[in-house]
C-alpha positions in Angstrom: -2.9 17.1 -57.3 -6.2 18.2 -58.8 -7.6 16.7 -62.0 -6.8 19.9 -63.9 -3.2 19.8 -62.9 -3.0 16.1 -63.9 -4.5 17.0 -67.2 -2.1 19.8 -67.9 0.9 17.6 -66.9 -0.2 14.9 -69.3 -1.2 17.3 -72.1 2.1 19.2 -72.5 5.6 17.9 -72.9 8.5 19.9 -71.3 9.5 20.9 -74.9 6.0 22.2 -75.6 6.0 24.2 -72.3 9.3 25.8 -73.2 8.3 26.5 -76.8 4.9 28.0 -75.7 6.5 30.2 -73.1 9.0 31.6 -75.5 6.4 32.0 -78.2 4.1 34.0 -75.9 6.9 36.4 -75.1 7.8 36.6 -78.8 4.3 37.4 -79.9 3.9 40.2 -77.3 7.3 41.8 -77.9 7.0 41.6 -81.7 3.5 43.0 -81.7 4.5 46.0 -79.6 7.7 46.5 -81.6 6.1 46.3 -85.0 3.4 48.8 -84.0 6.1 51.1 -82.6 8.3 50.9 -85.7 5.3 51.4 -88.0 4.2 54.5 -86.1 7.8 55.8 -86.1 8.2 55.1 -89.8 5.0 57.0 -90.7 5.5 59.9 -88.4 9.3 60.2 -89.3 8.8 59.7 -93.0 11.1 56.7 -93.2 10.5 53.9 -95.8 13.3 51.8 -94.3 11.6 51.9 -90.9 8.2 51.0 -92.4 9.9 48.1 -94.1 11.5 47.0 -90.9 8.0 47.2 -89.2 6.7 44.8 -91.8 9.5 42.4 -91.1 8.7 42.5 -87.4 5.0 41.9 -88.1 5.9 38.8 -90.1 7.6 37.5 -86.9 4.2 37.3 -85.2 2.8 35.1 -87.9 5.9 32.9 -88.0 5.7 32.4 -84.2 2.2 30.9 -84.6 3.6 28.4 -87.1 6.4 27.5 -84.6 3.7 26.7 -82.0 1.8 24.5 -84.4 5.0 22.8 -85.6 6.2 22.0 -82.0 2.7 20.8 -81.0 2.4 18.4 -83.9 6.0 17.1 -83.7 5.6 16.4 -80.0 2.8 14.0 -80.6 3.5 10.4 -79.6 3.7 7.6 -82.2 0.5 6.2 -83.4 -0.7 3.4 -85.8 -0.4 5.7 -88.8 3.0 7.2 -87.8 4.9 4.6 -86.0 8.1 6.6 -86.1 6.6 9.7 -84.6 5.9 13.1 -86.0 9.3 14.9 -85.5 9.6 15.8 -89.2 6.5 18.1 -88.9 8.8 20.5 -87.2 10.9 20.6 -90.4 7.8 21.4 -92.4 7.2 24.3 -90.0 10.7 25.5 -90.5 10.3 25.4 -94.3 7.1 27.5 -94.1 9.0 30.0 -92.0 11.7 30.2 -94.6 9.2 30.8 -97.3 7.5 33.6 -95.2 10.9 35.2 -94.6 11.8 35.1 -98.3 8.5 36.6 -99.4 8.8 39.3 -96.8 12.3 40.1 -97.9 11.4 40.1 -101.6 8.5 42.6 -100.9 10.8 44.9 -99.0 13.6 44.7 -101.6 11.3 45.4 -104.6 9.9 48.5 -102.9 13.4 49.8 -102.2 14.6 49.1 -105.8 11.6 50.9 -107.2 12.4 54.0 -105.3 16.1 53.8 -106.3 15.3 53.3 -110.0 12.7 56.0 -110.0 15.4 58.6 -109.2 14.4 62.1 -108.1 16.2 61.5 -104.8 15.7 65.1 -103.9 12.0 64.5 -103.7 12.5 61.8 -101.1 11.5 62.9 -97.6 14.3 63.1 -95.1 13.5 60.8 -92.1 13.1 62.5 -88.7 15.2 61.8 -85.6 12.4 59.6 -84.2 13.2 56.9 -86.8 16.8 56.7 -85.6 15.6 56.2 -82.0 13.2 53.5 -83.1 15.9 51.7 -85.1 18.3 51.7 -82.1 15.6 50.3 -79.8 14.7 47.7 -82.4 18.3 46.5 -82.6 18.6 46.1 -78.9 15.3 44.3 -78.4 15.6 42.0 -81.4 19.2 40.9 -80.4 17.9 40.1 -76.9 15.0 38.1 -78.5 17.5 36.2 -80.6 19.6 35.1 -77.7 16.6 34.3 -75.5 14.9 32.2 -78.2 18.1 30.5 -79.3 18.9 29.4 -75.7 15.5 27.8 -75.5 15.8 26.2 -78.9 19.2 24.7 -77.9 17.7 23.4 -74.7 14.9 21.5 -76.3 16.7 20.9 -79.7 13.9 22.5 -81.7 14.6 23.3 -85.3 11.5 25.4 -85.7 12.3 27.5 -82.6 15.9 27.9 -83.8 14.5 29.1 -87.1 12.4 31.7 -85.2 15.5 32.8 -83.3 17.3 33.5 -86.6 14.2 35.3 -87.7 14.9 37.6 -84.7 18.6 38.0 -85.7 17.6 38.9 -89.3 15.3 41.5 -87.9 18.1 42.9 -85.7 20.4 43.0 -88.8 17.7 44.7 -90.8 17.3 47.3 -88.1 21.0 48.0 -88.4 20.5 48.5 -92.1 17.5 50.8 -91.4 19.6 52.8 -88.9 22.4 53.3 -91.4 20.0 54.3 -94.2 18.1 56.7 -92.0 21.3 58.3 -90.7 22.7 58.6 -94.3 19.4 60.2 -95.4 19.6 62.7 -92.5 23.2 63.8 -93.4 22.3 64.6 -97.0 22.0 61.3 -98.9 18.2 60.5 -99.0 18.8 57.6 -101.5 20.4 55.6 -98.6 16.9 55.1 -97.0 15.6 52.9 -99.9 19.1 51.4 -100.3 18.8 50.3 -96.7 15.5 48.5 -97.6 17.4 46.6 -100.3 20.1 45.6 -97.9 17.4 44.5 -95.4 16.0 42.2 -98.2 19.4 40.6 -98.6 19.8 39.9 -94.9 16.4 38.3 -94.8 17.0 36.2 -97.9 20.2 34.8 -96.4 18.4 33.9 -93.1 15.6 32.2 -95.2 18.1 30.1 -97.2 19.9 28.9 -94.0 16.6 27.9 -92.4 15.4 26.2 -95.5 18.7 24.2 -96.0 18.8 23.0 -92.4 15.1 21.8 -92.6 15.7 20.0 -95.9 18.8 18.2 -94.5 16.6 16.8 -91.7 13.9 15.8 -94.1 16.2 13.8 -96.5 17.9 11.7 -93.8 21.2 13.7 -93.8 23.9 12.0 -91.8 25.3 13.4 -88.6 28.5 15.4 -88.9 31.8 13.5 -89.2 33.0 14.5 -85.7 30.0 13.0 -84.1 30.2 9.8 -86.0 33.9 9.4 -85.3 33.3 9.9 -81.6 30.6 7.3 -81.7 33.0 4.8 -83.3 35.5 5.4 -80.5 32.9 4.9 -77.8 31.6 1.7 -79.5 35.1 0.2 -79.7 35.6 0.9 -76.0 32.7 -1.5 -75.1 34.1 -4.8 -73.8 33.7 -7.5 -76.4 33.5 -5.3 -79.5 36.4 -6.2 -81.9 35.5 -3.8 -84.7 32.9 -1.5 -86.0 31.9 -2.9 -89.4 29.3 -0.2 -90.3 28.0 2.9 -88.7 25.1 4.8 -90.3 23.3 7.8 -88.8 20.4 10.0 -90.1 18.7 13.1 -88.8 15.0 12.7 -88.2 13.7 16.1 -87.4 15.5 17.1 -84.2 16.3 13.5 -83.4 18.9 10.9 -84.7 18.6 7.3 -85.8 21.7 5.1 -85.5 22.4 1.8 -87.2 25.5 -0.1 -86.2 27.2 -3.4 -87.2 29.8 -4.6 -84.8 32.2 -7.6 -84.9 32.5 -9.9 -81.9 34.1 -13.3 -81.3 32.1 -15.8 -83.3 32.9 -18.5 -80.7 30.8 -16.8 -78.1 27.4 -18.1 -77.3 24.3 -16.1 -78.5 23.6 -14.9 -75.0 27.1 -13.3 -74.7 27.0 -11.6 -78.1 23.5 -10.3 -77.4 24.7 -8.8 -74.1 27.5 -7.0 -76.0 25.0 -5.6 -78.4 22.8 -4.4 -75.5 25.8 -2.7 -73.9 26.5 -0.8 -77.2 22.8 0.1 -77.6 22.4 1.4 -74.1 25.7 3.3 -74.2 24.7 5.1 -77.4 21.3 6.2 -76.1 22.9 7.2 -72.8 25.7 9.3 -74.3 23.6 10.8 -77.1 20.2 12.0 -75.7 19.1 13.1 -79.2 19.2 9.5 -80.4 15.6 8.3 -80.7 16.4 4.8 -82.0 19.5 2.7 -82.1 19.8 -0.7 -83.9 22.8 -2.9 -83.3 23.7 -6.0 -85.4 26.5 -8.4 -84.5 28.7 -10.1 -87.0 31.0 -13.1 -86.2 34.5 -11.7 -86.5 36.1 -14.7 -88.1 33.7 -14.4 -91.0 34.7 -10.8 -91.7 37.7 -10.5 -93.9 40.7 -8.6 -92.5 39.9 -9.2 -88.8 42.8 -10.2 -86.7 41.5 -12.0 -83.6 44.9 -12.6 -82.1 45.1 -9.1 -80.8 
């Protein structure tokens, strides 16, 4: 292995490699798609298609934020950040949500101004080229959503998942653009700016979902009830565990922290109870790969009210 290969292997984690590969594809596809839609919108006199082109162009910028977020969150712990940098990915997701919301607001305001202005007969009827561009955009953006989401699920990346939903919102906005353009062509020109307003609503909903998920991970939201209940059952299955006194979980970026208090026979020697705690710790980190840190505390069962050691 050459020195360069050694350097590359050490410089990038598997998560970064996956994120970078997807991001490069995203940048290339979105650049080509936004230019195509912009040209089609201008040549075919479609405000909805021009709005859709702006949405696709914002995807290019958001992808660079994803790259930065994944790079920073993948950094190892250091003296100033002993718990790692995973939450930086949440910050990237929040920035993406804000960009989405601002993009949607701009599109919606432009559409509303055209609707409120009236004089719909003066609006230009979009040409057939705009319909073709909308159909192509729907197909490409839906594929990009599935491609990016699969990668996000593989590396458990919130920022990459946010980018995937950005693609889905773009596909939905292209559907809105298609309906608006089609309506304008069959005699209802007002439907073209109406489509822009609908696109704005789709984008705002996607921005809200991304923002809420990122905030949940920033404020130590617990894991879902089903996961915690499953953890309890697995802990109780460990030999020597008599009860689960407390189980606390919290999301830390894309990772999880778990704090557990178990009850064991208080007559056992320290070595034996420590071994039980180690078994619980190892089982949790083995069964749940997203767990970054697990802390297990052992209580003597006879000192815990309501414990029946005769069973």
